[in-house]
N, C-alpha and C positions, 0 to 999 in steps of 0.2 A: 314342796318341790325345792331342792337347795341347789346351786351350782356355784363351784368357785372364779373367781373371777382370773383368765387367761393374761399374758405379758399384752397382747393385743389392747386386752380393754381399757389395761390400766395405763395404756401411753396414752389412749382416747381421753380417758379421764385426766390424766394428766394434762393433757392440753388443753381440755375444758374449764378445769381450773386455774390454768394460766391466764384463759383469754374466753368469757363466756360466750363471745361474739365471733369466733372464730369461723371460718366456714371451712364445710364439710372437704370442700378440695385442700384447702388451706392446712389442714388436720392429716388430710390423705397425700399431702407432698411432702408435708416435716416427717410421716412415719415410711413412707415409701410401699403406701398403699392404695387400695383403687378405690373412687370416692364411693361406691357403691357398697363396699366392703367396711367404711368409716361409717355410713347411712343404716347399715346393716345391725353393726354394732353397738349404735345409738340406741336405735328402736329396741333393741336384746336388753340394754340397761334401764332405758325406762319402763322394757312391761317387767324386770326383775323390782324394778324401784329403787333399785342403787341411783338412777340419776332419775330425780323430781321436777328438775324445771331448770331454767337458765337467769341467773337474777346478776342485779347489777350492786354493789356496795354503795348507800348514798352517806355522807356525811353531814348528817343532823345538825353539825353545828353551823356549817357551812350554808343552811338552809334556813339559820335564825331558831331554832331550838337549842338555845345556849345552856338551859338548862335541864339537865337530866339525873333519875334519879332509879333505883332498884327498890321497890318495894315489895318487901316479902308482907305476905297477907294469911292470917290465920282465920278461914271462917269458922262459922258455926259445922258443927258434926253434918254429915251428907247433904253438904251444901257446896263440896267443891264444883261442882262441873253447872252450879247456876252461878255460880261467882264468876267461874273463867269465862262464861258467856255473856257475864254484865262487863265485865275487864275489855273484853273483845268491841263488845258495840262503842266503846271511847275513843275519840280520835287522838288522846293525848297518851295512850297505851299504845305503844309498835312493838311490844313484844309479850309474849305470857308461858310459862313454866309450871308445869306442874311436879312436883318435884319431892324430897323425902325431908321430913324432920316436922315439928311441932307445928311449923308456915309451910301448908304443902304446896304455894302459890307465889311465884315469883311476875314480878312483872317490872317492865320498864316504860318509865312514865316520861316524859319530854315536854317540854314547854318555853315558850319563848325567851323567859325571864324568871327570876326565882319566885315574883309573886304568881307569876300564873303557874307554878310548878307546887308553889305551898297549897294553891287554893284544888287544885286535878288532886291531890294529895289526899285533902280535904273531904273531896265529893267522893273519892272511891272509900274512904274509912269511915264515911258515913253509909255505906251501905246495910241495911238493917240484918243481913248475914254475914259481917267481918267480924269479928271479936276484938281481933287485934292487927295490926300494923307496924313495921318496923321501916324505916327509910336507912336506904343506903346513898348516897349523894353521891354523882361522880362529875371527878373535877376532872381527871382527862380519862380520854376514849380510849381503845386499843389500836388506836392506828397503828401502831410500832409492831402489833403481835405478827404484822405478816402470816396474818390463817392460813390463806391459800399456799404459802411456802409449806408450813408446817403439815398441810392435808397433802400437798405431794410429798414429801419426805414418809408419813406415815403411807400413803400409796403404795411408794418405793419399797417399804422394810417389811410391810406384812406378806407373811408367806401365802406362795399363790395357791394352794392348799384350802385355803381358809372357806369356808361356806359363806354362803351369800343369805343371811334370816331372813324368811318371809314374814316375820311378825310387821305388823300394820305397827304407826310408830302416827 
């Protein structure tokens, strides 16, 4: 099943990107729609997999996670899934991606200080299925990237005839 988003769907998404805590009534008022229309559209977007949840953005540094790094991980062949599962079980790993290239896993690792970060990376690197790691230390976070503003521009610029992929991620 493939369906395009119409103008109303996009406007609802834009409102949710701006503020995921906005009420249905707030969206309806801003877009001059009925609350039941907004509710139905959001449920449709969820069922299509376009809208997967409502989240908050957390500043890890303000929570005391002052040392952060991206760790590129090269596992032994046929162990990518097992290594990912292992990473997901670690408290200091906050994001994991399967990517292309010689290092098919990237993990974001956080700690309260550089010593803790080094220890966490050592524990990851010592996994029996990991051949090599490359570390990219984060000196400044992307707070200034304004991801939500970029997403809003993307939603506004994408042609309405674009289909929604039903591919699972």
